[in-house]
C-alpha positions as CSV (number, residue, x, y, z in Angstrom):
1,M,11.4,-29.0,-14.7
2,E,9.1,-28.3,-17.5
3,L,7.0,-25.1,-17.5
4,G,3.9,-25.4,-19.5
5,L,2.3,-22.5,-21.3
6,T,-0.7,-22.3,-18.9
7,V,1.5,-21.8,-15.8
8,P,2.3,-18.3,-16.6
9,A,-1.2,-17.7,-17.8
10,L,-2.3,-18.5,-14.3
11,L,-0.7,-15.0,-13.1
12,F,-3.0,-12.9,-15.3
13,P,-6.1,-13.1,-13.3
14,A,-4.3,-12.8,-10.0
15,I,-2.4,-9.6,-11.3
16,S,-5.5,-8.1,-12.8
17,L,-7.3,-8.5,-9.5
18,L,-4.5,-6.9,-7.7
19,Y,-4.2,-4.1,-10.0
20,L,-8.0,-3.3,-9.5
21,S,-7.3,-3.2,-5.7
22,Y,-4.4,-0.8,-6.1
23,N,-6.4,1.5,-8.4
24,G,-9.0,1.6,-5.8
25,R,-6.6,2.4,-3.2
26,F,-5.0,5.1,-5.5
27,L,-8.3,6.7,-6.2
28,A,-9.4,6.9,-2.5
29,L,-6.1,8.5,-1.5
30,A,-6.4,11.0,-4.4
31,N,-9.7,12.1,-3.2
32,L,-8.5,12.4,0.4
33,I,-5.5,14.3,-0.6
34,R,-7.6,16.8,-2.5
35,Q,-10.0,17.1,0.4
36,L,-7.2,17.6,3.0
37,H,-5.1,20.0,0.6
38,D,-8.3,22.2,0.4
39,Q,-8.6,22.2,4.2
40,W,-4.9,22.8,4.6
41,R,-5.2,25.9,2.2
42,E,-7.9,27.1,4.3
43,T,-6.6,26.7,7.7
44,G,-2.8,26.0,7.5
45,D,-3.2,23.4,10.2
46,D,0.1,21.4,10.8
47,A,-1.9,18.4,11.6
48,I,-3.5,18.3,8.3
49,Y,0.0,19.0,6.7
50,G,1.3,15.9,8.5
51,Q,-1.6,13.7,7.3
52,I,-0.8,14.9,3.7
53,E,2.9,14.0,4.1
54,N,1.7,10.5,5.3
55,L,-0.5,10.1,2.4
56,R,2.3,11.3,0.0
57,R,4.3,8.4,1.3
58,R,1.5,5.8,0.8
59,L,0.9,7.4,-2.7
60,R,4.6,6.6,-3.6
61,L,4.1,3.0,-2.4
62,I,1.0,2.5,-4.4
63,R,2.9,3.7,-7.5
64,S,5.6,1.1,-6.7
65,M,2.9,-1.6,-6.3
66,Q,1.5,-0.6,-9.7
67,I,4.7,-0.6,-11.4
68,C,5.8,-3.9,-10.2
69,G,2.4,-5.4,-10.9
70,A,2.5,-3.9,-14.5
71,I,6.1,-5.3,-14.9
72,S,5.0,-8.7,-13.7
73,F,2.2,-8.8,-16.1
74,I,4.4,-8.0,-18.9
75,L,7.1,-10.6,-17.9
76,A,4.4,-13.2,-17.7
77,A,3.2,-12.3,-21.3
78,M,6.9,-12.4,-22.4
79,S,7.3,-15.9,-20.7
80,M,4.4,-17.1,-22.4
81,T,5.7,-15.9,-25.8
82,A,9.1,-17.4,-25.2
83,L,7.6,-21.0,-24.1
84,F,5.3,-20.8,-27.2
85,G,8.4,-20.2,-29.3
86,Q,10.1,-23.4,-27.6
87,L,12.5,-21.1,-25.8
88,L,12.2,-23.0,-22.4
89,T,15.0,-21.5,-20.5
90,A,14.1,-18.0,-21.6
91,G,10.5,-18.7,-20.5
92,Q,11.4,-20.1,-17.2
93,L,13.6,-17.1,-16.3
94,L,11.0,-14.7,-17.5
95,F,8.4,-16.4,-15.5
96,A,10.6,-16.4,-12.3
97,A,11.1,-12.6,-12.9
98,A,7.4,-12.3,-13.1
99,L,7.0,-13.9,-9.9
100,I,9.6,-11.8,-8.2
101,M,8.0,-8.7,-9.5
102,L,4.5,-10.0,-8.2
103,I,6.2,-10.6,-4.7
104,A,7.8,-7.2,-4.7
105,S,4.4,-5.6,-5.5
106,V,2.5,-7.5,-2.7
107,G,5.5,-6.5,-0.5
108,Y,4.7,-2.8,-1.3
109,L,1.1,-3.4,-0.3
110,L,2.0,-5.0,3.1
111,V,4.1,-1.8,4.0
112,E,1.4,0.5,2.7
113,N,-1.2,-1.5,4.7
114,V,1.0,-1.2,7.8
115,I,1.3,2.6,7.5
116,S,-2.3,3.0,6.9
117,V,-3.3,0.9,10.0
118,R,-0.8,3.0,12.1
119,A,-2.2,6.2,10.9
120,L,-5.7,5.1,11.8
121,E,-4.7,3.8,15.0
122,L,-3.2,7.2,15.9
123,Q,-6.4,9.0,15.0
124,L,-8.5,6.4,16.9
125,A,-6.4,6.8,19.9
126,S,-8.2,9.9,20.9
127,V,-11.7,8.3,20.7
128,G,-13.4,5.9,23.0
129,P,-13.2,4.5,26.3
130,Q,-9.2,4.0,26.2
131,A,-8.9,7.7,25.5
132,T,-11.2,8.6,28.4
133,A,-9.5,6.4,30.8
134,S,-6.1,7.7,29.7
135,A,-7.2,11.2,30.3
136,A,-8.6,10.2,33.5
137,V,-5.4,8.7,34.6
138,A,-3.5,11.7,33.5
139,G,-5.8,14.0,35.4
140,E,-5.3,11.9,38.7
141,E,-1.5,12.2,38.0
142,D,-1.8,16.0,37.8
143,A,-3.8,16.0,41.0
144,Q,-0.9,14.2,42.8
145,V,1.8,16.3,41.5
146,P,2.5,19.3,43.9
147,R,2.4,22.7,42.2
148,A,4.9,25.3,43.0
């Protein structure tokens, strides 16, 4: 299979857009961590500490996303350089490695997204009709349990 010079070049806009997304996530988390850290220092609340630990894990995943994305970008550039120099096998291998790193980067994104959604679901569980219904059911169960 012949790999043209333009094929690895197709990765550049995709990686650049992903990187912008990753940086946006990073900045949003950094601001939230700063706010929660200030609240935790004032109150010492364990719930806030738990949120900070969750955000610390997500921050590590974002760092991994960014690293894999950057390596993918570098490998794509090296692939183009190799292909330009008529080193077809090296260019193909470098392109394959760039794709693998891009897939890893998106994999980290998916894991970070799952953690983010779970955290939001936990927070939203105490709000709305479902929480009210759960509290009502719990109250009915308590009323039916004989007290000693």
